[in-house]
Backbone bond lengths (Angstrom), bond angles and torsions (degrees), N, CA, C in turn:
res aa  C-N    CA-C-N  psi(-1)  N-CA   C-N-CA  omega(-1)  CA-C   N-CA-C  phi
1 V - - - 1.444 - - 1.489 107.71 -
2 R 1.333 118.82 141.76 1.469 122.37 173.09 1.512 107.65 -112.60
3 I 1.359 111.64 129.57 1.495 117.60 179.29 1.510 106.71 -129.71
4 E 1.297 114.29 157.15 1.499 122.44 179.17 1.504 108.19 -83.24
5 A 1.349 114.07 128.44 1.483 121.34 179.07 1.554 108.63 -115.39
6 G 1.246 116.91 -178.24 1.463 121.59 -179.60 1.507 114.43 -68.57
7 R 1.334 117.89 -28.42 1.415 122.93 -179.57 1.527 114.20 -112.76
8 G 1.274 116.98 14.68 1.487 121.66 178.45 1.489 112.58 136.31
9 E 1.293 118.63 -147.74 1.442 123.06 -176.08 1.509 111.90 -95.64
10 M 1.337 118.22 128.08 1.423 123.31 -178.31 1.521 108.85 -106.87
11 G 1.348 116.43 138.00 1.433 119.85 178.32 1.539 111.19 -107.83
12 I 1.351 116.73 134.44 1.425 123.93 179.26 1.507 109.50 -124.38
13 F 1.376 117.08 129.85 1.452 121.38 -179.96 1.533 107.86 -125.40
14 I 1.306 117.18 121.15 1.446 122.62 179.63 1.505 108.94 -128.97
15 M 1.352 116.51 127.06 1.450 122.37 177.69 1.544 108.10 -127.92
16 G 1.301 115.70 135.71 1.488 119.67 -176.78 1.514 110.64 -129.59
17 N 1.328 112.59 166.97 1.491 120.61 178.97 1.506 109.65 -130.74
18 D 1.337 118.21 46.96 1.443 124.93 178.27 1.531 114.19 60.97
19 N 1.310 114.42 35.54 1.450 123.70 177.42 1.489 108.89 -119.85
20 V 1.317 118.00 166.51 1.450 123.02 -179.67 1.524 110.21 -68.75
21 F 1.352 116.24 -33.49 1.446 120.75 -177.77 1.521 109.81 -100.91
22 P 1.326 118.44 143.29 1.476 120.84 179.17 1.507 111.60 -67.14
23 W 1.327 116.76 144.72 1.440 123.07 178.18 1.534 109.67 -75.93
24 R 1.289 116.89 -43.08 1.443 121.58 177.08 1.540 109.64 -139.29
25 W 1.329 115.90 138.80 1.473 119.79 -177.75 1.551 106.74 -147.07
26 K 1.317 113.48 120.05 1.474 119.98 -179.60 1.523 109.16 -126.93
27 I 1.294 116.57 141.25 1.477 121.72 175.49 1.501 105.75 -125.76
28 R 1.358 115.20 128.53 1.474 121.10 178.12 1.520 107.26 -117.18
29 P 1.354 115.93 104.84 1.437 119.01 -176.93 1.538 112.81 -71.77
30 A 1.292 114.77 159.47 1.458 119.15 178.93 1.535 111.56 -65.81
31 D 1.303 119.49 -25.85 1.478 120.71 178.10 1.508 109.72 -61.22
32 F 1.325 118.91 -37.84 1.444 120.47 179.25 1.505 112.64 -63.18
33 N 1.345 117.02 -41.73 1.436 120.97 176.64 1.525 113.43 -65.42
34 N 1.340 115.67 -37.88 1.442 119.88 178.31 1.518 111.94 -67.38
35 L 1.317 116.73 -30.83 1.434 120.67 -178.70 1.524 113.92 -74.62
36 Q 1.308 118.59 -19.08 1.453 124.05 -179.16 1.530 112.05 -64.77
37 V 1.293 119.12 -25.80 1.472 122.61 -175.36 1.545 109.26 -88.09
38 L 1.283 118.08 -8.14 1.480 120.80 -175.80 1.483 114.40 -58.45
39 P 1.339 124.97 -42.83 1.450 120.86 176.61 1.540 115.20 -57.61
40 N 1.299 116.53 -36.21 1.475 121.65 179.23 1.541 109.06 -70.98
41 L 1.281 118.73 -35.20 1.497 121.32 179.72 1.503 111.68 -73.22
42 L 1.339 117.74 -30.68 1.486 119.49 -176.43 1.543 113.74 -87.30
43 K 1.294 116.20 -10.61 1.481 117.79 -175.31 1.528 111.23 -65.31
44 G 1.343 116.21 121.45 1.446 120.96 177.72 1.512 114.04 84.12
45 R 1.323 119.33 7.80 1.463 121.97 -177.32 1.543 108.67 -98.61
46 K 1.307 115.80 165.02 1.436 122.13 174.69 1.509 112.07 -83.06
47 V 1.373 115.46 157.91 1.445 120.54 -178.77 1.541 112.68 -59.12
48 A 1.298 116.45 -37.25 1.435 121.14 -179.80 1.535 114.13 -65.81
49 D 1.361 116.65 -23.56 1.462 122.74 179.86 1.571 110.93 -80.00
50 I 1.305 117.71 -16.91 1.498 119.44 -175.07 1.542 110.64 -60.34
51 F 1.299 116.62 -40.58 1.466 120.85 -174.33 1.541 109.81 -70.21
52 V 1.310 116.99 -36.76 1.463 120.85 176.84 1.519 111.25 -68.71
53 I 1.287 116.94 -43.57 1.438 121.46 179.22 1.514 111.70 -64.32
54 L 1.358 116.84 -45.20 1.432 120.40 177.86 1.512 112.07 -62.30
55 G 1.322 118.84 -37.15 1.453 124.48 176.49 1.549 111.64 -64.38
56 S 1.325 116.36 -37.17 1.468 120.68 -179.71 1.515 113.09 -72.46
57 V 1.306 117.75 -22.73 1.491 121.43 179.52 1.527 107.99 -76.60
58 D 1.360 118.01 -24.92 1.448 123.91 178.37 1.524 111.61 61.45
59 V 1.306 114.24 66.56 1.483 122.15 -176.33 1.514 107.20 -105.56
60 V 1.390 115.19 137.17 1.415 123.76 169.55 1.491 106.63 -107.26
61 M 1.346 115.78 110.90 1.495 118.45 -170.99 1.541 111.07 -69.10
62 G 1.315 119.91 -23.58 1.415 122.21 176.76 1.526 113.79 -63.26
63 S 1.273 118.03 -35.73 1.468 120.33 176.90 1.497 112.46 -82.56
64 V 1.326 119.38 -20.93 1.458 123.96 178.14 1.529 108.42 -72.25
65 D 1.360 116.81 -35.32 1.466 121.99 -177.45 1.507 112.20 -66.33
66 R 1.310 120.06 -19.83 1.451 120.62 178.96 1.493 109.50 -55.60
């Protein structure tokens, strides 16, 4: 399922086997998707520009670690 989150689109995957508890459950936050474009944004830039570009992507590293 794709749902709208505060920082973009969040993906949720739930798979069950007729039990009360899910067999597999994954959450892919929008921060992770936004971080995928970072290598393309940084190509050919100066080191001082990295912090500004990373701030413009608006990434929360705690949700990327999931």
